[in-house]
C-alpha positions in Angstrom: 0.0 0.0 0.1 2.8 2.5 1.1 4.6 1.7 -2.3 1.5 2.6 -4.4 1.2 5.9 -2.6 5.0 6.5 -3.2 4.5 5.9 -6.8 1.4 8.0 -7.1 3.3 10.9 -5.4 6.4 10.4 -7.5 4.2 10.5 -10.7 2.5 13.7 -9.4 5.8 15.4 -8.7 7.3 14.3 -12.1 4.1 15.7 -13.8 4.4 19.1 -12.0 8.1 19.2 -12.9 7.4 18.5 -16.6 4.6 21.1 -16.6 6.9 23.7 -15.0 9.6 23.2 -17.6 7.2 23.5 -20.4 5.8 26.7 -18.9 9.4 28.0 -18.5 10.2 27.1 -22.1 7.2 29.0 -23.2 8.1 32.1 -21.3 11.7 32.0 -22.6 10.4 31.6 -26.3 8.0 34.7 -25.7 10.9 36.7 -24.3 13.1 36.1 -27.3 10.3 37.1 -29.6 9.8 40.4 -27.7 13.6 41.1 -27.8 13.5 40.5 -31.6 10.5 42.6 -32.1 12.0 45.4 -30.0 15.1 45.4 -31.9 13.1 45.7 -35.3 11.1 48.6 -33.9 14.4 50.3 -32.8 15.8 49.9 -36.3 12.7 51.4 -37.8 12.6 54.3 -35.5 16.4 54.9 -36.2 15.6 55.0 -40.0 12.6 57.3 -39.4 14.7 59.7 -37.4 17.5 59.6 -39.9 15.2 60.2 -42.8 13.6 63.2 -41.0 17.0 64.7 -40.3 16.6 64.4 -36.5 19.6 63.4 -34.3 18.8 61.7 -31.0 21.5 61.3 -28.6 20.1 59.5 -25.5 23.2 60.0 -23.3 23.9 63.7 -24.2 23.5 65.0 -20.6 25.0 62.0 -18.8 28.5 61.8 -17.5 30.7 59.5 -19.7 31.6 57.2 -16.7 28.0 56.5 -16.1 27.3 55.9 -19.9 30.3 53.4 -20.0 29.0 51.6 -16.8 25.3 51.3 -18.4 26.8 50.2 -21.7 28.9 47.5 -19.9 25.6 46.3 -18.1 27.2 47.6 -14.9 23.9 49.1 -13.4 25.1 48.9 -9.7 28.4 50.7 -10.7 26.4 53.4 -12.6 24.2 53.9 -9.5 27.2 54.3 -7.3 29.0 56.7 -9.7 25.8 58.9 -9.8 25.3 58.9 -6.1 29.1 59.8 -5.7 28.8 62.7 -8.2 25.5 64.1 -7.0 25.1 63.2 -3.4 21.6 61.7 -4.2 19.8 59.0 -2.3 20.1 55.4 -3.5 16.3 55.5 -4.6 17.0 58.7 -6.8 20.1 57.3 -8.3 18.4 54.0 -9.1 15.5 55.7 -10.7 17.9 58.0 -12.7 20.0 55.0 -14.0 16.9 53.0 -14.8 15.4 56.0 -16.8 18.7 56.2 -18.8 18.7 52.5 -19.5 15.2 52.8 -21.0 16.3 55.4 -23.4 
């Protein structure tokens, strides 16, 4: 009797594990599709700006060391640099760096 319960529980756990893997794979696929779509949108936007003669420099007002940290995926370093240069709070620096990263 105990062996039957163990088999049933084992099968249930395995089923949940497989279902979780399938869900994770689905989310991963959607994420990749979203990234591809975003890159395509950015290319189209760049082409429109160029065609209209508009220059857009997202980092024009940002200190170079912070830009470099952001471009090297060093968010924490960028936040530290901003706090050091401005004396701002952690929250303010985080919001500033995240806003720049969205540009």
